[in-house]
N, C-alpha and C positions, 0 to 999 in steps of 0.2 A: 389485506395487510399492506401497509406502506412503510418505507424507511422512516425512522425517527430523524429528527433534526441532527442528533448526535451521530447516527450512522451515516447520514449524508455528508456531514463534516469529515468523518473518518475516511469515507471514500475519496473525497476531494483531496485530503491530505495524503492519503496513501498513493494517489496517482499524480501527486506533485503540483496540485493547483492551490491557489490561495483560498482561504476560507470565504472571502468576499465573493467568490464565484457563485455562491448560493443566494446572495442578497440582491433582489431586484432593485434596480436603480444604481447599483454599484458600477464603477468603471470596469470592474472585472467580471460582472455578471455575464453568464453565458447561457442563453436559452436552450441551446442544443444539449449542453451538459445536463441542465435541469430536466429537460424533456426526456432524456434517456433514463435518468434516475426515476422519474415519476412514472414512466411507461413500462416499468418492469412487471413481469408476471410474478405471482407468489413463489413459484419454483426458482426463478432467477434471483429474487430477493433472498430466499433461504440460502442459496448457494453463495451469494455475495456476502451475506452475514457470516457464513462459515469461513469464507476466505479471509474476511477482516479479522476474525478471531485467530486464524493461523498467522496472519501478518503481525498481529499484536504479540503473539507468543514468540515469534522470531525476533521481534524488536526487544523483547525482554531478555532473550538469550544474548543478543548482541550487547545489551547494556551490562549484563552480568558476566560477560566474557572474561576469561582469565587475562586477556590482554589489557582490559580496562583496570584490573586490579593489580597488574604487574606480577601476577603469579606465573612463574615459568616452570617451577618444579614442585611437585608434591611427593614427599618421601622419596622413593626410588623411581618415580615416574616423571619424566621430562615431557612437558606439554609442547606440542607444535601448534602454537596458537594462531600462527599465520594461516595455516591450512584450515583450521577450524573456523576462523572468522570469514575466510573466503567462501567456504561452503555455506555458512549461514547466510552470508550476503547474497550468494547466488540463489539460494532458496527463496529469500525475500524478494528478489527481482522476479523470479519465476512466478511467485504468487501474485505479485502486482501485475505482471503481464497477463496472467489468467483473469484477474479481476477486470483489467482493461478490455480484454477480449469478450468476457461475459457481458459487460455493460455497453460495449461498443463505444468506449470513451478512451481516447489516446492516453497512454502512460507517459507523463512528462518527467518522470524521475530519472536520475542518472542511472545508466545501465539498461534503459529501455531498449528493446530491440527495434523500435520504430519511432520515427520522429514525424509527427503530423501536426499541422496547424489547423486550428478550428476557427472558422469565420462565422461571426454572429450576424 
C-alpha cells in the first residue's frame, strides 16, 4: 500500500510545505521529503492516514467555529469562543507534530515545536 497523490499533497500541506515539493524538477522539490513518504511501512501509512483524517476534522471544526459565524450566545448559554478556538488550534498543532514525528519530516507550520531546515 502506498500513499495516493492526494494523500501526499495533504501531508505536504498539513506540515506547511508547498505542493510543488512533490514535483520532480520543481524549485521546491525535496528528495528527502519524498523519500520519507515513499519509504513508509504499511503500518506507518495507516497511522498517517488516520492522523490526516483527524486534522481534516479539526480544520472543519475551526471553519464552523462560532467565532467565524459571530455567534456569541445561544439562548441562555454564552459561548467562550476564544478558549474553544485555542483548544482546537492546539489540538491541530499537536496532531501535525505527531504526523511530523511519525514521518520524520519537520513541521513547518506556525506553532510547531521545532524549527529545522532540510537541505537537498
